[in-house]
PLY file of the C-alpha trace (Angstrom):
ply
format ascii 1.0
element vertex 156
property float x
property float y
property float z
element edge 155
property int vertex1
property int vertex2
end_header
-75.18 -106.65 -97.43
-72.40 -106.55 -99.85
-70.77 -102.84 -98.13
-71.18 -103.39 -94.33
-69.69 -106.75 -94.62
-66.45 -104.88 -96.29
-67.19 -101.85 -93.55
-66.86 -104.81 -90.95
-63.67 -105.86 -92.69
-62.04 -102.78 -93.06
-62.86 -102.06 -89.26
-61.35 -105.22 -88.50
-58.29 -104.81 -90.70
-57.92 -101.45 -88.71
-57.94 -102.25 -85.11
-55.32 -105.48 -86.63
-52.97 -103.49 -87.45
-53.58 -100.55 -84.91
-54.25 -102.54 -81.52
-54.49 -106.79 -80.72
-56.34 -108.23 -82.66
-55.04 -111.85 -84.08
-55.09 -112.36 -88.42
-56.84 -115.21 -88.23
-59.98 -112.50 -86.44
-60.86 -111.03 -90.52
-61.80 -113.83 -91.10
-64.83 -113.54 -88.23
-67.65 -111.51 -89.32
-71.15 -111.25 -87.53
-73.37 -109.46 -89.21
-75.82 -109.01 -86.84
-72.44 -107.13 -85.01
-72.15 -106.14 -89.58
-74.95 -103.92 -88.88
-74.51 -102.27 -85.36
-71.35 -100.88 -86.34
-69.05 -103.23 -83.91
-65.43 -102.26 -83.94
-62.86 -104.47 -82.37
-59.80 -103.23 -80.67
-58.22 -105.52 -79.00
-59.14 -109.20 -78.50
-57.61 -112.16 -76.75
-58.93 -115.64 -74.54
-58.48 -112.63 -71.42
-60.07 -109.50 -72.66
-62.35 -108.17 -75.46
-62.15 -104.67 -75.71
-64.95 -103.11 -79.36
-67.70 -100.00 -78.95
-70.79 -99.68 -80.43
-72.08 -95.99 -81.93
-75.72 -95.31 -79.79
-77.20 -93.73 -83.34
-79.09 -97.08 -85.44
-78.44 -99.32 -82.25
-81.66 -97.08 -80.37
-85.00 -97.70 -79.02
-88.23 -95.22 -80.17
-87.40 -92.73 -76.79
-83.75 -92.02 -78.60
-81.88 -94.07 -75.38
-79.18 -96.91 -76.75
-81.79 -100.38 -76.56
-80.45 -102.88 -73.98
-80.61 -105.10 -76.87
-77.72 -103.65 -78.26
-76.37 -104.42 -75.31
-77.19 -107.38 -74.97
-75.37 -107.85 -78.40
-72.24 -105.91 -76.75
-71.97 -108.08 -74.03
-72.98 -111.68 -75.90
-69.92 -110.74 -79.74
-67.05 -109.55 -77.06
-67.88 -112.82 -74.29
-68.26 -115.02 -77.44
-65.77 -113.64 -79.25
-63.09 -114.01 -75.94
-64.38 -117.72 -76.09
-63.07 -117.96 -79.95
-59.99 -116.58 -78.64
-60.05 -119.57 -75.49
-60.31 -121.92 -77.83
-58.91 -121.04 -81.47
-57.85 -122.84 -83.54
-60.26 -126.04 -82.83
-62.91 -124.51 -80.39
-65.42 -121.69 -79.79
-68.09 -120.86 -76.72
-71.90 -120.91 -78.02
-73.83 -118.74 -75.44
-76.40 -120.87 -72.58
-76.36 -117.38 -70.18
-76.14 -114.42 -70.70
-77.20 -111.07 -68.15
-77.46 -107.49 -68.54
-77.70 -104.59 -65.91
-78.40 -101.22 -67.39
-77.56 -98.45 -64.65
-77.22 -95.62 -67.01
-79.47 -94.24 -70.67
-76.77 -92.96 -73.20
-78.43 -90.56 -76.21
-75.37 -89.96 -78.29
-72.08 -92.00 -78.83
-70.42 -94.36 -79.01
-70.15 -97.35 -75.89
-66.96 -99.33 -74.61
-67.80 -102.69 -73.45
-64.32 -104.49 -72.09
-64.85 -108.67 -71.41
-62.94 -109.50 -68.84
-62.14 -113.50 -68.37
-63.21 -115.09 -65.01
-62.92 -118.75 -65.82
-61.54 -120.21 -68.49
-62.11 -124.06 -68.25
-62.35 -126.82 -70.41
-65.62 -126.54 -70.82
-67.66 -123.65 -69.40
-66.52 -120.10 -69.62
-67.62 -117.08 -67.89
-66.46 -112.92 -68.96
-67.52 -110.77 -67.13
-68.89 -107.58 -68.94
-68.75 -103.58 -68.41
-69.76 -101.13 -71.45
-68.88 -97.07 -70.10
-70.29 -94.46 -71.86
-67.52 -91.81 -73.62
-67.63 -90.00 -70.74
-66.27 -93.66 -69.13
-69.71 -93.73 -66.61
-71.08 -97.09 -66.77
-73.65 -97.78 -68.04
-74.48 -101.86 -68.21
-72.58 -104.14 -66.81
-72.94 -108.45 -68.08
-71.91 -111.48 -67.19
-71.42 -114.28 -70.40
-71.49 -117.87 -70.08
-70.55 -119.93 -73.15
-70.00 -124.00 -73.88
-66.88 -125.01 -75.53
-68.02 -126.75 -78.61
-65.84 -127.97 -81.55
-65.92 -126.21 -84.70
-66.69 -128.03 -87.82
-64.32 -130.39 -89.42
-62.38 -130.44 -86.47
-60.87 -132.17 -83.37
-60.57 -130.53 -80.77
-57.12 -130.92 -78.91
-58.56 -130.48 -74.76
0 1
1 2
2 3
3 4
4 5
5 6
6 7
7 8
8 9
9 10
10 11
11 12
12 13
13 14
14 15
15 16
16 17
17 18
18 19
19 20
20 21
21 22
22 23
23 24
24 25
25 26
26 27
27 28
28 29
29 30
30 31
31 32
32 33
33 34
34 35
35 36
36 37
37 38
38 39
39 40
40 41
41 42
42 43
43 44
44 45
45 46
46 47
47 48
48 49
49 50
50 51
51 52
52 53
53 54
54 55
55 56
56 57
57 58
58 59
59 60
60 61
61 62
62 63
63 64
64 65
65 66
66 67
67 68
68 69
69 70
70 71
71 72
72 73
73 74
74 75
75 76
76 77
77 78
78 79
79 80
80 81
81 82
82 83
83 84
84 85
85 86
86 87
87 88
88 89
89 90
90 91
91 92
92 93
93 94
94 95
95 96
96 97
97 98
98 99
99 100
100 101
101 102
102 103
103 104
104 105
105 106
106 107
107 108
108 109
109 110
110 111
111 112
112 113
113 114
114 115
115 116
116 117
117 118
118 119
119 120
120 121
121 122
122 123
123 124
124 125
125 126
126 127
127 128
128 129
129 130
130 131
131 132
132 133
133 134
134 135
135 136
136 137
137 138
138 139
139 140
140 141
141 142
142 143
143 144
144 145
145 146
146 147
147 148
148 149
149 150
150 151
151 152
152 153
153 154
154 155
């Protein structure tokens, strides 16, 4: 597992150096996102962009697994919620919806999460996932409840 965590740290470090990733995000690594090969390229409360490879995230018939799209939607929305609440609050997913519109067999899929609502206790993100040709493969929505991080006193 150490090699997998190191790979995510390298991807985040490279993204931070080349893209819009805040320094604090370098300390955030989910084992599931690491296993899926997630590469974040943009992170703010308003917009989060990241991609995963299709290879290794397929169902038995060679298509990108629908659960992988769900993980991508939840991760991007949750990271946006964390950026919104940082440093004392994070979003906990309470509703996840994904609609699959096109199968993908190879390459990468890229998700873009856009904030729909940024409130005191609830945040909502709409996510579009596209293939390497820019065709929509899935759309999703994540609603998060904002909660205090352990050991912090929220300011809002």
